Residue frames relative to the residue before (quaternion, step in Angstrom):
aa qw qx qy qz dx dy dz
A 1.0000 0.0000 0.0000 0.0000 0.00 0.00 0.00
A 0.6556 0.5051 -0.3174 0.4631 3.58 0.99 -0.83
A 0.6428 0.5180 -0.3280 0.4592 3.60 1.03 -0.76
A 0.6424 0.5151 -0.3223 0.4670 3.59 1.01 -0.79
E 0.6475 0.5067 -0.3183 0.4719 3.60 0.97 -0.82
A 0.6468 0.5087 -0.3204 0.4693 3.60 0.98 -0.83
A 0.6428 0.5141 -0.3219 0.4678 3.60 1.04 -0.78
R 0.6468 0.5080 -0.3214 0.4693 3.61 0.99 -0.81
A 0.6503 0.5107 -0.3150 0.4659 3.59 0.97 -0.85
A 0.6512 0.5038 -0.3175 0.4705 3.60 0.97 -0.84
A 0.6480 0.5102 -0.3186 0.4672 3.60 0.99 -0.82
A 0.6397 0.5180 -0.3242 0.4662 3.60 1.00 -0.80
R 0.6453 0.5054 -0.3221 0.4737 3.61 0.98 -0.82
A 0.6454 0.5159 -0.3230 0.4615 3.60 0.97 -0.80
R 0.6515 0.4999 -0.3196 0.4727 3.59 0.98 -0.82
L 0.6485 0.5117 -0.3171 0.4659 3.58 0.99 -0.83
D 0.6406 0.5097 -0.3256 0.4731 3.61 0.97 -0.79
A 0.6482 0.5090 -0.3144 0.4711 3.59 0.98 -0.82
A 0.6534 0.5069 -0.3143 0.4661 3.58 0.99 -0.84
R 0.6288 0.5271 -0.3356 0.4628 3.59 1.02 -0.74
L 0.6529 0.5057 -0.3097 0.4712 3.55 0.97 -0.87
D 0.6322 0.5254 -0.3240 0.4684 3.59 0.99 -0.86
A 0.6644 0.5058 -0.3010 0.4605 3.57 0.94 -0.94
A 0.6494 0.5106 -0.3200 0.4639 3.57 0.98 -0.81
R 0.6596 0.5056 -0.3051 0.4650 3.58 0.99 -0.83
A 0.6976 0.4662 -0.2628 0.4764 3.57 1.09 -0.78
G 0.4471 -0.7191 0.4366 0.3040 3.58 1.25 -0.12
V 0.1002 0.7994 -0.5818 0.1113 3.59 0.86 0.93
A 0.3987 -0.7433 0.4943 0.2102 3.55 -0.70 1.16
G 0.0519 0.7975 -0.5997 0.0403 3.54 -1.11 0.63
F 0.8102 -0.2316 0.2025 0.4989 3.51 -1.27 -0.51
G 0.7682 0.3361 -0.2620 0.4778 3.54 -0.96 0.88
A 0.6186 0.5279 -0.3575 0.4592 3.57 1.23 -0.06
G 0.7075 0.4273 -0.3050 0.4730 3.55 -0.08 1.20
A 0.7637 -0.4001 0.2709 0.4281 3.49 -1.37 -0.09
D 0.6707 0.5097 -0.3038 0.4451 3.61 1.10 -0.55
E 0.3731 0.7562 -0.4745 0.2525 3.57 1.27 0.05
A 0.3626 -0.7320 0.5419 0.1976 3.54 -0.93 0.99
P 0.6051 -0.5323 0.4230 0.4142 3.59 -1.12 0.46
P 0.5994 -0.6468 0.3331 0.3337 3.61 -0.89 0.85
H 0.7512 0.3860 -0.2289 0.4841 3.62 1.02 -0.58
E 0.4807 0.6644 -0.4397 0.3663 3.58 1.25 0.11
E 0.5269 -0.6251 0.4722 0.3296 3.60 -1.04 0.77
Q 0.0286 -0.7881 0.6147 -0.0117 3.55 -0.89 0.99
E 0.5317 -0.5928 0.4948 0.3478 3.51 -1.20 0.60
P 0.4827 -0.6690 0.4583 0.3308 3.63 -0.83 0.85
V 0.4752 -0.6600 0.5071 0.2853 3.55 -1.11 0.77
P 0.4434 -0.6857 0.4995 0.2893 3.62 -0.76 0.97
D 0.6034 -0.6060 0.3895 0.3421 3.58 -1.00 0.87
E 0.6755 0.5150 -0.3054 0.4304 3.58 0.96 -0.82
Y 0.6297 0.5117 -0.3325 0.4808 3.61 1.28 -0.17
T 0.6470 0.5355 -0.2818 0.4640 3.55 1.33 -0.26
C 0.4486 -0.6794 0.5137 0.2709 3.59 -0.90 0.92
P 0.4188 -0.7224 0.4861 0.2579 3.61 -0.80 0.92
I 0.6279 0.5087 -0.3457 0.4769 3.61 1.21 -0.23
S 0.7983 0.3153 -0.1482 0.4912 3.59 0.66 -1.11
C 0.2886 -0.7720 0.4999 0.2660 3.59 1.26 -0.50
E 0.5492 0.5836 -0.3947 0.4494 3.58 1.17 0.62
L 0.6091 -0.5262 0.4332 0.4055 3.54 -1.25 0.41
M 0.4018 -0.7393 0.4876 0.2330 3.59 -0.76 1.02
Q 0.2557 -0.7503 0.5959 0.1291 3.53 -1.13 0.81
D 0.7840 0.1200 -0.0268 0.6085 3.57 1.11 -0.79
P 0.0258 -0.8492 0.5275 0.0017 3.60 0.47 1.19
V 0.0402 -0.7816 0.6224 -0.0074 3.55 -1.04 0.89
L 0.3914 -0.6954 0.5603 0.2221 3.52 -1.26 0.64
T 0.2918 -0.6860 0.6293 0.2198 3.53 -1.21 0.59
V 0.6980 -0.4970 0.3119 0.4104 3.58 -1.26 0.29
D 0.6613 0.4906 -0.3238 0.4660 3.60 1.17 -0.33
G 0.6211 -0.6125 0.3148 0.3741 3.59 1.30 0.24
H 0.5673 0.5797 -0.4010 0.4258 3.61 1.21 0.04
T 0.3102 -0.7599 0.5504 0.1531 3.55 -1.15 0.75
Y 0.0274 -0.7843 0.6180 -0.0465 3.53 -1.08 0.96
E 0.5621 -0.5165 0.4995 0.4095 3.55 -1.33 0.15
R 0.5801 -0.6400 0.3731 0.3389 3.59 -0.80 1.05
C 0.7169 0.4544 -0.2931 0.4402 3.63 0.64 -1.04
A 0.6422 0.5272 -0.3317 0.4467 3.62 1.03 -0.71
I 0.7056 0.4436 -0.2764 0.4784 3.61 0.85 -0.90
E 0.5955 0.5483 -0.3731 0.4533 3.60 1.10 -0.59
R 0.6415 0.5089 -0.3219 0.4752 3.59 1.00 -0.80
W 0.6393 0.5279 -0.3137 0.4629 3.55 1.00 -0.88
L 0.7257 0.4541 -0.2524 0.4511 3.57 0.78 -1.03
A 0.5438 0.6029 -0.4025 0.4228 3.58 1.21 -0.31
M 0.7822 0.3043 -0.1502 0.5224 3.58 1.17 -0.57
H 0.7708 0.2847 -0.1424 0.5518 3.60 1.27 -0.31
D 0.2276 -0.7395 0.6051 0.1877 3.56 -1.29 0.31
T 0.5788 0.5686 -0.3634 0.4579 3.54 1.25 0.52
S 0.5726 -0.5614 0.4736 0.3643 3.52 -1.35 0.32
P 0.4347 -0.6979 0.4920 0.2861 3.62 -0.83 0.87
K 0.6623 0.5138 -0.3093 0.4491 3.59 1.13 -0.55
T 0.8235 0.2565 -0.1072 0.4946 3.59 0.86 -0.93
G 0.4139 -0.7064 0.4745 0.3232 3.56 1.14 -0.53
A 0.5077 0.6507 -0.4213 0.3760 3.58 1.27 -0.12
T 0.5402 -0.6095 0.4709 0.3391 3.57 -1.14 0.68
L 0.3435 -0.7325 0.5538 0.1970 3.57 -0.92 0.95
E 0.4863 -0.6687 0.4854 0.2841 3.57 -0.98 0.88
S 0.7886 0.0397 0.0177 0.6133 3.57 1.15 -0.61
K 0.3785 -0.7044 0.5496 0.2417 3.55 -1.25 0.48
A 0.3180 0.7599 -0.4995 0.2682 3.55 1.29 0.40
L 0.1719 -0.7665 0.6131 0.0835 3.57 -1.09 0.82
I 0.1726 -0.7884 0.5878 0.0564 3.55 -0.94 0.98
P 0.4567 -0.6856 0.4839 0.2955 3.63 -0.69 0.99
N 0.2414 -0.7490 0.6007 0.1411 3.57 -0.96 0.87
H 0.1650 -0.8483 0.4994 0.0621 3.56 0.36 1.34
G 0.6423 0.5413 -0.3332 0.4282 3.58 0.95 -0.79
L 0.6727 0.4754 -0.2878 0.4885 3.55 0.92 -0.91
R 0.6208 0.5394 -0.3499 0.4485 3.60 0.98 -0.79
S 0.6528 0.5107 -0.3143 0.4629 3.60 0.95 -0.81
M 0.6500 0.5085 -0.3159 0.4681 3.57 0.99 -0.82
I 0.6445 0.5164 -0.3171 0.4663 3.60 0.99 -0.82
R 0.6558 0.5053 -0.3180 0.4621 3.59 0.93 -0.86
A 0.6377 0.5089 -0.3318 0.4736 3.60 0.97 -0.77
F 0.6249 0.5337 -0.3257 0.4675 3.58 1.02 -0.79
Q 0.6682 0.4989 -0.2950 0.4665 3.58 0.93 -0.95
Q 0.6524 0.5105 -0.3143 0.4635 3.60 0.97 -0.86
A 0.6511 0.5047 -0.3165 0.4704 3.60 0.98 -0.82
A 0.6478 0.5078 -0.3178 0.4706 3.59 1.01 -0.81
A 0.6541 0.5058 -0.3147 0.4662 3.59 0.98 -0.83
A 0.6587 0.5125 -0.3092 0.4558 3.58 0.96 -0.87
S 0.6807 0.4687 -0.3069 0.4720 3.61 0.93 -0.79
G 0.6307 0.5321 -0.3255 0.4617 3.59 1.16 -0.54
S 0.7058 0.4573 -0.2647 0.4718 3.56 1.07 -0.74
A 0.5673 0.6104 -0.3803 0.4012 3.56 1.27 -0.26
A 0.6104 0.5892 -0.3484 0.3986 3.59 1.21 -0.50
């Protein structure tokens, strides 16, 4: 049983790595893409992990929940679900491919971005 669980976890990690690579190749937009982009060598506050999509590894702009309770960037999880019926984080089969907007997290991310922009413009 432990070997089967380890194999499932390894397969889930491989699928997640493949999805990240696909997202990178497809140019999934994230933090730093736009007019508010900070100069590359300027000190920036680190992005909290919970604000980052586990598929694209980018700051989420449109976070959505899957039925298993995990949050992803909408375009990244839509691409994933177009080819899979499993959770990219756990590898477990999802009961539904329904996506639920995570408004609370989106508000927190926007506040974080505004604070980062304000501290960048103060210099």
